N, C-alpha and C positions, 0 to 999 in steps of 0.2 A: 463937481458932483452935487454940491449943495443946491445948485440951481436947477437940478433935474426935476421934471414933473414926477408925480407919484408913479405913473406907469413906466417910467424909465427905470425906477428901482425894481418894479415887478419884472421888467424884461431882463434886467441885470441878474435878478434872482433866478429867473427861469434859465438863463444862459449858464449861470454857475451850477444850478441844479442839473442841467442837461449835461454839462461837461463832467460833473461828478458821476452822473449816471453812466455816461458813455466810457469814461476813462477809468473809473474805479469800481462802481457797483456792478456793472454788467460783466466785466472780466472776472471779478471775484465770484459772482453768482454762477457763471459758466464753470469756473474752477470748482466751486462747491458742488454743482451738479455732476461734474466728472468724478469727483471724490465719492459722491453718493452712489453713482453707478458702479464705480470700482469696488466700493464696500459691498454692494449687493452681489456683484460677481464673486467677490472673495467669500462672502457668506455662503453662496451657493456651492462654491468649490469646497468649502469646509464641510458642508452637509454631505456632498458627494463622497468626500474622503472619509467621513464618519461611517457612511453606509458601506464603503469599500473595506474599511477597517473591520466592521462587523462581519462582512462576508469573509474576509481573510481569517478572522478568528474562527468562524464556522468551518472554513476549509482546513485550518490547522487542527481543529478538534477531529474532523473526519480523517485527516492524515494520521493522527495519533491512533485513532480507533482502527484504521486500516493496517498500521504497522503492528499493533497488538494482534490483529487477526492474522496477519502474515506470519508473525512469530509462532502463533498457534498452528497454522497450516504447515510451517516448516518443521514443526515437531512431528506432525503426522506424515508429511512427505518432504523430507529434507532435500537440500540441493547437493549434498555429497553422500558418498556411499556409507560411511560409518559402520563397516562390517564388524569391527572390534566391539563397538558399543552394542550392536545387535547380539553378537555371540555372548557377551557378558550378561546382558539382560535375559536372554533365553536360558543361560545356565542358572541364573538366579531363580527364574520361574520354575525350571525343572527341579532345582533343589527344594524350593518351597513346596512343590507338588509331589515330592518323592518319586520323581521320574528320572530314569537314567538315560542320558543322551549317548547313544552308541555311535552315531555318525552325524557329522555336521559338515556338509560340503557346499560351499558357496560356488555358484556357477557364474559365467560371464553375464554382463549386462545385456539386456535385450532392449534396444532403442525403439521407442514409439514416438508419436508426434510431439507430445509435450512432456513426456516422462520416460523413464527407463525402468524396466522390471529387473529385479535382482532375485533370481530363483535360488533357493537354498534347499538342498536335499537333506532330509533328516530321518534318522532311525532312532526310535526311542522305545523304552520298555518300562513296564510298571503295571500297576493294577488298573482295572477299568475305571474306577472312581478317581484315582490319581491322574489318569490320562485325561478324564473329563475336566478335572480341576485345572490341569496344565493348559488345555486349550481355552478354557474360560478365562484364565488370567492372560493368555496371549491375545484373546479378543479384546480385553480391556486395556491392553498395552497402548501407550500414547501413539506409537508408530502404527501405520496401516499395514496389516498382513492379510493375505489370502492363503488359505490352505487348499492345495489341489492334490490330486492323485493319492488320496488318503486310503490306506489299506491297513486293516488290523488282522493279525494272526495270533493264534494261541501258541504260547511257548511250550516246548516239550518238557523242559525241566522247570516246573512252576514252584513258586514259593508264595508266602502270604503277601509279600510286597511286589512280586513280579509274576504276573499271570499272562500278560499279552505283550505283543510287540507291534509297533505301528511304524509304517513308512509314509512319508508325505513330502510334498514340495511346498515350502513356505515361500510366498512371493512378497517381497516388500518393494516399495516404489521410491524413486528418486526424481525430483522435479528437474526438468531440462528446459532451458530457454530455447525457443525455436530460433534458428539462425535468422539474422536480419535479411530482409529481401534484398536481392542484388539490384543495384542501380544499373539500368540499361543505358549505355551511352549511345547516342545516335551515330549511326555509321555514316561515314563520309562517302556518299555515292557520287558526288560531283567530281569532275576531272579537273586537275590543276592545269592551267594553260601557261 
């Protein structure tokens, strides 16, 4: 090797550099490029996951708000009958308004598409102003009520606290889930051979 001309050393250096380039640098560079592209892909996935996490948090907030609203609506139109709670609350309202409940007759449910009506026939007596107070408090009751067939008559035996009698039908409502649609199975019209 000592007797080589100077260009022999250059050729040897180029061959060594070429082998280094082909056997070490190029595979490592390709590996580095693969790692960079994987890192970029991973960063993009992380960004997408962060966006989805924000969307999920927004959906969870909406779900909480919807559950609160559902609870409020279930107070107005519950999913079960609760006739004992209604009777107790109407008795409290009547007592606070100085009204006498003479009759309280719950009738059977009347089914509608999304709800059921629960009619309650009532006969009450008291003074005109107390009657107005009672119906005002009933209107402010958390539960939805409609008053129908309302009739007022004067009492024959009147006192300071009892001058009129009223009959009415109070209707309250119960939410009803519609039945799920029936899956129609395809009929087998072909004949087995």
